[in-house]
C-alpha positions as CSV (number, residue, x, y, z in Angstrom):
1,M,29.0,94.0,146.9
2,I,31.8,95.7,148.7
3,V,30.9,98.8,150.8
4,F,33.5,101.2,152.1
5,E,32.7,103.5,154.9
6,F,34.8,106.5,155.7
7,K,34.8,109.9,157.4
8,T,35.8,113.0,155.5
9,Y,37.2,116.2,156.8
10,G,37.0,119.5,155.0
11,K,35.8,123.0,155.0
12,P,32.1,123.9,154.4
13,Q,33.1,125.5,151.1
14,Q,34.7,122.3,149.9
15,F,31.6,120.3,150.8
16,A,29.4,122.8,149.1
17,S,31.5,122.5,145.9
18,I,31.3,118.7,146.0
19,D,27.5,119.0,146.5
20,E,27.2,121.4,143.6
21,A,29.2,119.0,141.3
22,I,27.0,116.1,142.3
23,R,23.8,118.1,141.6
24,T,25.2,119.2,138.2
25,A,26.1,115.6,137.2
26,Q,22.6,114.5,138.3
27,F,21.1,117.3,136.1
28,I,23.2,116.2,133.1
29,R,22.1,112.5,133.6
30,N,18.4,113.6,133.9
31,K,18.6,115.7,130.7
32,C,20.2,112.8,128.8
33,L,17.3,110.5,129.9
34,R,14.7,113.1,128.9
35,F,16.5,113.5,125.5
36,W,16.3,109.7,125.0
37,I,12.6,109.6,126.0
38,D,11.9,112.3,123.5
39,H,14.1,110.8,120.8
40,P,14.0,107.0,121.1
41,K,16.5,106.5,118.3
42,A,19.2,108.5,120.1
43,S,22.6,106.8,120.4
44,K,25.3,107.0,123.0
45,Y,27.1,109.6,120.9
46,D,24.0,111.8,120.7
47,L,24.1,111.9,124.5
48,N,27.7,112.9,124.5
49,K,27.0,115.7,122.0
50,L,24.1,116.8,124.3
51,C,26.7,117.4,127.1
52,A,28.4,120.1,125.0
53,V,25.0,121.7,124.2
54,L,24.1,121.7,127.9
55,A,27.4,123.3,128.8
56,K,26.7,126.2,126.4
57,E,23.1,126.6,127.5
58,F,23.6,126.4,131.3
59,P,26.6,128.2,132.9
60,F,26.6,126.0,136.0
61,A,26.9,122.9,133.7
62,D,29.9,124.6,132.0
63,K,31.7,124.8,135.4
64,L,31.7,121.0,135.6
65,N,34.6,119.3,133.8
66,S,33.8,117.9,130.4
67,Q,34.9,114.4,131.4
68,A,32.5,114.5,134.3
69,R,29.7,115.6,132.1
70,Q,30.4,112.8,129.6
71,A,30.7,110.3,132.5
72,S,27.1,111.3,133.6
73,A,26.0,110.8,130.0
74,C,27.7,107.3,130.0
75,L,25.9,106.4,133.2
76,A,22.6,107.4,131.6
77,W,23.4,105.3,128.5
78,A,24.4,102.3,130.7
79,A,20.9,102.5,132.3
80,I,19.3,102.7,128.9
81,S,21.2,99.8,127.4
82,R,20.6,97.7,130.5
83,F,16.9,98.3,130.0
84,H,17.1,97.4,126.3
85,E,19.0,94.2,127.1
86,N,16.4,93.2,129.7
87,C,13.6,93.7,127.2
88,Q,15.4,91.7,124.5
89,K,16.1,88.8,127.0
90,K,12.5,89.0,128.1
91,V,13.5,89.1,131.8
92,A,10.5,88.3,134.0
93,G,9.0,91.2,136.1
94,K,10.2,94.7,135.9
95,K,12.6,95.6,133.1
96,G,14.4,98.4,134.9
97,F,13.2,101.4,133.0
98,P,15.8,104.2,133.6
99,Q,14.7,106.5,136.4
100,F,15.4,110.2,136.9
101,Q,17.7,110.8,139.8
102,K,16.4,112.8,142.8
103,D,18.0,114.9,145.5
104,F,21.3,113.5,146.9
105,S,20.6,114.9,150.4
106,W,21.4,111.5,152.0
107,C,25.1,111.8,151.1
108,K,25.7,115.1,153.0
109,P,28.3,114.8,155.7
110,A,27.3,115.3,159.3
111,G,27.3,118.9,160.5
112,V,27.1,120.5,157.0
113,S,23.8,122.1,156.1
């Protein structure tokens, strides 16, 4: 794994906008996972359709770019498909059931509250 470390510079308003976008993407992913749990036969395309429904239902989700919303749905689907593959291959131990994402407070830059 390659890890890049860097320092960013910006205004508090810019960092707040980035933080809001991350939380919104996390919200979309969690809603997609909940939809899949409630509807086990749901497909990748159902999750993409859900993004449009969430954008109409929640104004803050509509502020996020549609491509970013669909990228969050694709990440949720990647976790779901990886779980299914591990179950089919009968991987020993934990199968990697998709988890809901929690707060991203660890990624806040220093000096920004």
